N, C-alpha and C positions, 0 to 999 in steps of 0.2 A: 699099910700101902706100902709101897715096894719104890724103893729112891734109890739116891746112887751113894758110894761112899764120899765123903767130902773134899779129901786128900788122894784119891785115886786116880792117879792118869789113866784108868781103864774106865773110868765110872762106872765100878762094880756095883753092882745090886748090893744094898743092904738094909736092913728096916731100923726105924727110929729116929732120924735125921729129924722129921718133920714133927716129932714131939719137941723141940725146943721153939721152935714157932717159926720155922726157919722154912720160906717159901721154895718151891723146885730152883728158880731163878738167882735166888742168892747162892745157893747147893752148887749150882752149876758155877754161879761166878765165881767162886770162893776156888774151886779146885782148880778153874780156869788158870787163877791169879796165882794158885800154887805153881802149877807146872810151869807159866812162863817163868817164876822164880827158879825153878830147876832145870831147864831146858839152857836155861843162862847160863848156868857154870859148867853146863856138860858137855852140849854141841852148840852147833848156832841156832837160829830160831826156825831158818827158811828148810834146814833140811829136816827139824823134828819136827814140824808145823805140818808137813806131806802126810803123816799118821795119827795125827794126834786129836782124835775126836771133838773133844772138847771148844780147842784152839778155831777148829773149823768151822764148829759150829757157830761162833762167835764171828767170825769170818763173813758167814754170810746172813748176819745181825739177826742168828736166832734168839740169841738172849736180848736184845734190844727190844723184840717184839713179843715175847715171853714176857719181861719186866711190863711193858705195858698193859696186854694183856691182862693179867694178874692187878692191876694196879684196876680197868675197868669191870673187872669182877670182885673188887674188893668194895668197890663204889654202889654199883650194883646192890652186892650183896646188903649192903648198910641201909640204901633204899628200900629193898625188898623188907626188912626187918621194921623199919619205921611206921611203913603202911601197916604191916599185921598190926604193931604194938598201937594203931591209933583207931585200930575197926575193933567191932564188939557184935556178937551175937551172931543172925543169921547172915548178915553182911560178913562177917570174917567164915563163917561156918561155910558158905559158899565162893571164898576166895581160896580158903585151906585146901578144896574139894579139887580146883582147877589148876594149883598149882602140885596135888597131887600128880595130878592126869599129866600135867607136862615133866613132872621128874620121872613116870612110868614111859613115856614117851621118847624123854632123853637117854635112857639106860643103852648100854652095851650090849646088844643079844651074844651069848657065844659064838661064837664062828671059829671055825675048823682049817688051816691048810687043805685047800684043794688042788691036787698039781692040774687038772685040768683046767680049773678057773683060774689059779695065778697065772698062765700063760696065756696072757692077755698082749695084743698088736698095740702100737703106738696110738694108734687110732683107737682102739677100743677105747681105751684108757683114759684117753685125754676126751671121746665122748662122754663117758662115765661121770669123768668129775667135773666136766662142765655142767651136764645134764642136773645133777645135783646143785649146782652152784646156780642154776637155773630157778630150781623150786624154792631157793633162800630168798630170791628177788632181791639183790642187792647189785649194786652196778660195780661189780670185781669180776674178774674171771683169773681164772687159776694158769695163766701163762708160763708165768718162772718156774712151776711144777712141772710141765707138761715138758716143760723143755730139759729140764737137767735129769729127766726123769727118760728122757728118750735120748741124751747123754750116753746116760749108765748103761743103758741098751745097745746101744751104735757101739759101745766099747767093747763090753762082752762079746757079741756076733762077731766082731774084729778078730778079737782074740780066737774065737773059735773058727775061724778059717770062711765066716761065713757072709755074703754082703747087708747092709742094712735093710730090713724089710719093706721101709719107705725109701721114695727116689735119690732124694737130698740126706745130706749129712748135716746135723748141727753146724753152725759156726763152730764151737768148740772142739769139737773133733775134726774139723777141717784144716784146723792151727794144730792140733794132734801130728795129722796126716802129712803136714807140711815138711816134716823132719826125716831123717832117713828112712828108704821104705823099707828095710828090712827092720826095726827097729821093735815091730809086734813080733817078729818070730824071737826075738832076743829080749821080748818081756822076762822081768825077772818077776819071780813070787813076791818080793818086796814091794816091786813096782803094782802089782797087783793088790796086795794087800794095801799099799797105801791110797790107791784110787777106790776102791771098795769103801774105803773107811771117809774118802773125800764125800764119794756118793753117797750115803748113809746121812753124812751130817749136812748136806746140802737138800735132800730131800725134805729131812725131817724140819731143818731151820724153814722151808717157802712151806711147810704144811703149819708150822706154827703161824707163819707170818699172814699167810692164808684166815685161819682161824681171829686173829688179832684183827683182822682187816672188815672180816663180817662183824665181831662184835661191834665194831666202831662204828659198820653203817647202820646197823638194826639200833643202836642206838642213837644215831643223829641223822639217821638218812630221811629219806622222804615218805611219806603216810606208807604204813603197810598194807600190801597187798596180800598178805598170806597168814597165817595164824601162827602163834611161836609154837605151837604143838607140831606144824607142817614143817616148821625150820628145825624143830628138835628131830624129828624122825630124818630129816635130808642128812644135817650133819651127823648123825651117829651113823647111816650109812656109810659116808664119806668116811668118816674114821674107821671104819672098817675095812672099805677099801683101800684107804690107805696104809693100814697095816698088813694086811696081805701083801702089799705089793714092797714093802720092807722085807717080806719075808722069803718072797719068792725072789728078789735080788739076793740077799744072803746067799740061798743055795744057791743060786748062779754062780755068783764069786767065787762060792767054795770049790764048786766045779773046777771051775779055772784054776785056781791055786794045784789042787788035787793034779791035774793034768799039767799043769808046768812045772812042778815040784816034783814029778815023778821020779827023781834022781836023787831029789834033795833028803836029808836025815829026819827021821820025826820030830827032831827035838827044835829043828828047825822050823819044818812043814806046820806042825799043830798047833803051837802059839798063835799062827798065824790065823789059820785056819776057827779057832777058838776065840779069837781077837774077833774076828768077821762077825760070829755068830752073835756074841756077847753086846755088841755096839746094834746089831739089829733089832736085839731085844730091847736094849735100853732107846732104841729112838721110836718104835712101839709104845713103849713104858709112857715115852715125854709126849707123843702125839696125845694118848689117852686121857695124862695129865692135863693139858690143853684144854681138852676137849672138854673134861670137866668144869673146865672155871667156865664157859660160856653159859652155863646154869643160870647162875643170879641173871647175866644180860638176859636170855630168854624169860627169863620170872619178872622181871621188870619192864619189859618190852608186852608182856601178857599183863598187869596192872596198869600199862600206859594205857595200851587197847581197851580195857571195861573202864576206864576214865572217861576216854573218847565217847565208846559207845551210851554212855549214863548221861553224856552232857547234850547228846543228840535231841 
């Protein structure tokens, strides 16, 4: 499993940390705490926080929701194992077959970046995510995710000298526009990099929040109106959509960096571009890891449904 380096301010990928029984949230929290200590001795937190992924991810409550999701996943996994250990014979064999079918539906299919498919408008993205949420039959909506994504797209469009595709700007971007009217033309590569990292952290945190709320509602919501397998397929497709969006955004942010930094030296510009691609890749890994935490939740949901049907 590819995870992040424990003390690395850039959260660079490495292998092996999970072998020490550390959860993803523990690794992220330890790295954030070390970074807080480092920034306290070097620069003010307000300045460093602008472009530090781990601190921003925590600011958007990503760590809290990840930890809560991990807890629900562990509890569900323990219950699944208890049920399996209590069964035997034909009943156990039937359950194992159903759990294996669920696991197959839950796995992420191979997906590749498609330039045409990536360029979705705000309305298309919101409709697709909302439709997938509808298939989950849970009483939650991805509103925060849609707003954050729209904010990032509007910012990019303003940098490119384009008007937002939809008639109204998000509240966040209206506030940004309330300052100097010429500010956009003077946006530095450091500002673009900082906003890119902030957007990636925000979208990732809200994606994990969405998964956490889904898990809680699946476990503690009303009587289920959809099968665990149906939910697995919807969540799998949702994860692919989110990862593709992160990839698309990172490419557009780096294009903005290249355009704005045409007069910058390579040793200034290249690390910023590399940093955006790195955090986009890490963001996709975090979302896929969070997605995998949902499997035990769906497994116990499947078991609960079987129990209810057998008692009718």
